[in-house]
Each structure stands twice: as structure tokens, then as C-alpha cells.
C-alpha positions in Angstrom: 29.9 16.5 104.5 27.1 17.9 102.3 27.9 21.3 100.8 25.6 23.8 99.2 27.4 26.1 96.6 25.4 29.2 95.6 26.3 30.7 92.2 28.1 27.5 91.3 27.6 27.9 87.6 29.5 31.2 87.6 33.2 31.8 87.0 34.6 31.3 90.5 31.9 29.1 91.8 32.2 26.6 89.0 36.0 26.4 89.6 35.4 25.7 93.2 32.9 22.9 92.4 35.2 21.4 89.8 38.1 21.3 92.2 35.9 20.1 95.1 34.4 17.2 93.2 37.9 16.2 91.9 39.2 16.0 95.4 41.9 18.7 95.0 40.9 21.0 97.9 41.5 21.1 101.6 37.9 19.9 102.2 36.0 16.9 101.0 32.3 16.5 100.3 30.0 13.5 100.1 27.6 15.6 98.1 27.7 19.0 96.4 24.5 20.8 95.5 24.8 23.8 93.2 22.0 26.4 93.2 22.2 28.9 90.4 19.6 31.1 88.7 21.6 30.9 85.4 21.4 34.6 84.7 23.5 36.0 81.8 26.8 35.1 83.4 25.8 31.8 84.9 26.7 29.1 82.3 25.6 25.5 83.1 28.3 24.2 80.7 30.9 25.4 83.2 29.9 22.3 85.3 29.9 19.8 82.4 33.4 18.5 83.4 31.9 17.2 86.7 28.2 16.8 85.9 28.5 13.0 85.6 30.4 12.5 88.9 28.6 10.9 91.9 27.7 13.3 94.7 26.7 16.2 92.4 23.3 17.8 91.9 22.1 21.0 90.3 19.1 23.2 91.2 18.1 26.0 89.0 16.6 28.6 91.3 17.0 32.2 92.5 18.6 32.8 96.0 15.9 35.5 96.4 13.2 32.9 96.3 12.6 31.9 100.0 10.8 28.7 99.2 13.5 27.4 96.9 16.2 28.4 99.3 14.5 26.7 102.2 14.1 23.5 100.2 17.7 23.4 99.0 19.1 24.3 102.5 17.6 21.3 104.3 20.2 18.7 105.2 23.2 20.8 104.2 26.3 20.8 106.5 28.0 23.9 105.0 27.2 26.7 102.5 29.8 28.4 100.3 28.1 31.5 99.0 29.4 32.8 95.7 26.1 34.0 94.1 26.2 37.7 93.4 25.9 40.4 90.8 29.5 41.5 90.4 30.1 43.8 87.4 30.8 47.4 88.5 29.8 49.0 85.2 26.4 47.3 85.3 25.9 48.5 88.9 26.6 52.1 87.9 23.9 51.8 85.2 21.3 50.1 87.5 22.0 49.3 91.1 18.7 47.6 91.8 19.6 44.0 90.9 22.8 44.3 93.0 20.9 45.3 96.1 18.3 42.6 95.6 20.7 39.7 94.9 23.7 40.7 97.0 21.9 42.0 100.1 18.4 40.4 100.2 19.6 37.1 98.7 22.4 36.8 101.3 19.9 37.6 104.1 17.5 34.9 102.9 20.3 32.3 102.7 21.6 33.2 106.2 18.2 32.9 107.7 17.5 29.6 106.0 20.9 28.2 107.1 20.2 29.2 110.7 16.8 27.6 110.6 18.2 24.4 109.3 21.2 24.3 111.7 23.8 24.4 108.9 27.3 24.0 110.5 29.3 26.7 108.6 28.4 29.5 106.2 31.3 30.8 104.1 30.5 34.2 102.5 32.7 35.1 99.5 33.4 38.8 99.2 35.8 41.3 97.6 38.5 43.8 98.3 36.4 46.5 96.7 34.4 46.9 100.0 37.4 48.8 101.4 37.4 51.5 98.7 40.7 52.8 97.3 44.1 52.8 99.0 47.0 54.9 97.7 49.8 52.9 99.4 50.2 49.9 101.6 47.5 47.3 101.9 44.2 46.8 103.6 44.4 44.8 106.8 41.5 42.8 108.3 39.4 45.0 110.5 39.9 48.3 108.7 36.7 50.3 108.1 34.7 49.6 104.9 34.4 52.5 102.5 32.9 51.2 99.2 32.6 53.6 96.3 30.6 51.8 93.6 27.1 50.5 94.0 28.4 47.0 93.5 31.0 47.4 96.3 28.4 49.0 98.6 26.0 46.0 98.1 28.8 43.5 98.9 29.8 45.5 102.0 26.2 45.4 103.1 26.1 41.6 102.6 29.3 41.2 104.5 27.8 43.1 107.5 24.6 41.1 107.3 26.7 37.9 107.5 28.8 39.1 110.4 25.7 40.3 112.2 24.3 36.7 112.1 27.4 35.5 113.9 27.3 38.2 116.5 23.6 38.1 117.1 22.8 34.5 116.7 26.2 32.8 117.1 26.1 31.4 113.6 29.3 29.8 112.3 30.0 32.5 109.6 33.4 33.0 107.9 34.1 35.7 105.3 36.8 35.8 102.6 37.7 38.9 100.6 39.7 38.5 97.4 41.5 40.6 94.9 40.7 40.6 91.1 40.3 37.1 89.8 41.2 35.8 86.3 41.4 32.4 84.6 39.3 30.0 82.4 35.5 30.2 82.2 35.4 33.9 83.1 32.5 35.7 81.5 33.8 37.9 78.7 32.6 41.2 80.2 35.4 41.3 82.7 38.6 43.0 81.6 41.0 40.1 81.0 38.6 37.8 79.0 37.1 40.9 77.3 40.6 41.9 76.1 41.7 38.3 75.2 38.6 37.6 73.1 38.8 40.9 71.3 42.5 40.7 70.7 42.3 37.1 69.4 39.8 38.4 66.8 42.0 41.4 66.0 39.4 43.9 67.4 40.2 47.1 69.3 40.1 47.1 73.2 39.1 50.0 75.5 41.4 51.4 78.1 39.8 53.5 80.8 41.4 57.0 81.3 45.2 57.0 81.5 45.4 53.3 82.6 47.0 54.2 85.9 44.5 52.3 88.1 46.2 49.4 89.9 44.8 46.0 90.7 46.2 42.9 92.4 45.6 39.8 90.2 44.7 36.4 91.7 44.3 33.2 89.6 40.9 31.6 90.2 42.5 28.3 91.2 44.5 30.0 94.0 41.3 31.8 95.2 39.4 28.5 95.4 42.2 26.9 97.4 42.1 29.8 99.8 38.3 29.5 100.2 38.6 25.8 101.0 41.3 26.6 103.6 39.0 29.1 105.2 36.1 26.7 105.1 38.1 24.0 106.8 40.4 26.0 109.1 38.9 29.4 109.6 37.4 30.6 112.8 33.8 31.7 113.2 33.2 35.4 112.8 36.6 36.1 111.1 37.5 37.7 107.8 40.3 36.3 105.7 42.1 38.0 102.8 42.9 36.1 99.7 45.2 38.1 97.4 47.5 37.2 94.6 50.5 39.5 95.4 50.8 40.5 91.7 49.9 44.2 91.4 50.0 46.1 88.1 48.4 49.1 86.5 45.7 48.7 83.9 48.2 50.0 81.3 50.7 47.4 82.3 48.1 44.7 82.1 47.1 45.8 78.6 50.8 45.7 77.6 51.1 42.1 78.9 47.9 41.1 77.0 49.2 42.7 73.8 52.5 41.0 74.0 51.0 37.6 74.8 48.5 37.8 71.9 51.0 39.3 69.4 49.0 42.5 69.0 50.1 46.1 69.0 49.1 49.3 70.8 47.3 50.4 67.6 44.3 48.3 68.8 44.0 50.1 72.1 41.3 52.8 72.3 41.3 55.4 75.1 37.8 55.8 76.6 36.4 58.0 79.3 37.2 56.8 82.8 34.6 54.9 84.8 32.6 57.0 87.2 34.1 56.9 90.7 36.9 54.6 89.5 39.0 53.5 92.5 42.7 54.1 91.9 44.1 51.1 93.7 43.2 48.0 95.7 45.6 45.9 97.8 45.1 43.3 100.5 47.4 42.3 103.3 47.3 38.5 103.4 49.7 37.8 106.3 46.9 36.6 108.6 45.7 34.2 106.0 49.2 32.9 105.6 49.7 32.4 109.4 46.2 31.1 110.3 45.2 29.2 107.1 48.4 28.3 105.5 47.3 30.2 102.4 49.8 31.1 99.7 49.1 32.0 96.0 50.9 29.6 93.8 50.2 30.6 90.2 52.5 33.3 88.8 50.7 35.9 86.7 52.9 35.1 83.7 52.0 31.4 83.8 48.3 32.1 84.7 47.9 34.6 81.9 49.5 32.3 79.3 47.3 29.4 80.4 44.2 31.6 80.3 44.9 32.9 76.8 45.5 29.3 75.6 42.1 28.3 77.1 40.2 31.1 75.4 42.0 30.4 72.1 41.0 26.7 72.3 37.4 27.2 73.6 35.8 29.6 71.2 32.7 27.5 71.2 32.3 28.4 74.9 32.7 32.2 74.7 31.5 33.2 71.2 27.8 32.6 72.1 28.2 34.7 75.2 29.4 37.8 73.4 26.0 39.4 72.8 25.2 39.2 76.6 28.7 40.5 77.4 28.1 43.6 75.2 24.7 44.4 76.7 
């Protein structure tokens, strides 16, 4: 099988490529092609561990470039689509790149995949498309109600992908995940942001009263779930990939402080994010039953390993700090 991975130099995409080329997922590939524009959060070094392996190639290109997309799509058997603008705060400041990449880019990829007869198109999405939920968990099929420009752009891309299945009969599968964490995550997101600042003894910001709740999913579990959906999922279906490890932002900060040996003196309260969703939660029972999906990495183990990785890999993240602060 020849697999095209979009956004494969990013945090989650590169983890998927590394696992795929090492043969540790539920799918195998004869050749993996990564297409990535290498924007501020796309880091080619994320793929260094597998760059020398046979069956790997990299194309630096924008998924919004129809010529480049058409060229790279030819001969592919499957697409795993990670490429996206994904930082909520950046989308609040300027929604334009999110609409362009997440909606138009997805549409161009879908059209090219259909033209070239690609067998399966797996679109990676987020729990944020559902909006906030005060109790219980979102089930597959519930209405989308995104609140941030980022979430709205992802919801639009989800609907575009499903429309290709319903209109043209394309073999499209969607996955929606909860908050990811782990090695190689760009240090603008909350866990690597806090780890890198705390390791340096610098203060960290806490939005509002810290009561917002998120479910945390280790990136390796997420990629295992994506591979299961790619190999076992049914066309036109949506699969939830959650971690089952909910905590408030204040609780998360407490865990990070304890793990890095820092005190609450380094925590600075800042104004809450505009339109900040209170809580996300995904019901993953259908994924358990239909895919055999189960998150395996406990938050305690995953966080300890993540902190150790950032402690040991300053040469990776320190050059990225200026872009993370932008």
C-alpha cells in the first residue's frame, strides 16, 4: 500500500509516520509520502528518525497548491490527512489562514484523491467541532456547534469530507480526537509551553480560574487509533479517539508543577480566552466495539515521559521558541 500523509512533519503527523515506517501500527505501507509546507509548526527534523528508511519520501508543498497536490496524489492507495492550522489563539487573532488551509486545502485534496481513484481518505479532526458540553460525552452523530474560528474551520472540513462520500461515493473515514500531548509537540500548545517554561524556571500563564476541562490523549494512542480506523473503519463513518483522562486546567498545572519540582509562585493568572469552551468529552464506545480501540498510555506515565523528552531535547525546542511566542 502507498500512503500519502499530509502535514507529516507536524506533531501528530510525524508520530504517525514514525510508527508506520517502524511497522508498529495496524496498517503496513510499501511507501509513505509526506507532504508538508513546513510552516512555523512543521519541523522536518521530526522525521529524522525515519528519513533514512526505505519506502519514505518527502515533498515540501502547500496542500492549497492544486498542481502540487495533483502530482503527489498520483499513484497513492490511501491518504491520511493531518495538515491543518490548529492553534485556537492564532485563529482568534486571524481566522483567514484557518479557512484557507483547513477548508480549501481539504477540498483540493479530496478532489485530487477522487480524480486519481485513491482507495481511502482518512480525515483527522477534533472534538472541538462539537463545542462545549457540561456533562456526559459527545456521541457520534450529535450536531456540530463549533465556537472558535479554528473549530469552525475543522467542522467545515469534516462536512466537506463527508459530502464527498455521500455525493460521489468516496471511501472517506473521519476521526475526531481529544487533546493530544507527547514528544515533538510545538511549544505553543499548553503542555509543551508549560514544560519548557517551567524547566527554565519561567512563569506560566493560566487562563481565567483554570476550571476549563479537557480530556488528554497521548499522541501514540491517537496514532494507533487512526491506523485502526484506516484499516477497519467503514466508509462514511466518524470514529472518536479519546484518552479517558479528564482534568481541569488548574489540575493539569498542578501535575506539571509537581512533575517539574516547581511551585505555584510561577503561575500567573491571565484573562480568559475569548469564547473559551468549558469542557470537551468524547464517547469512545463505538470505536472500542468497531475498531478495537483502547487508549493504553496513562496520563501519569505519558506526562513523565513527555517531560523527560523535553528535558533531554532542548536542541529541538529552544530554536522554536521565537515562533511559538509570535
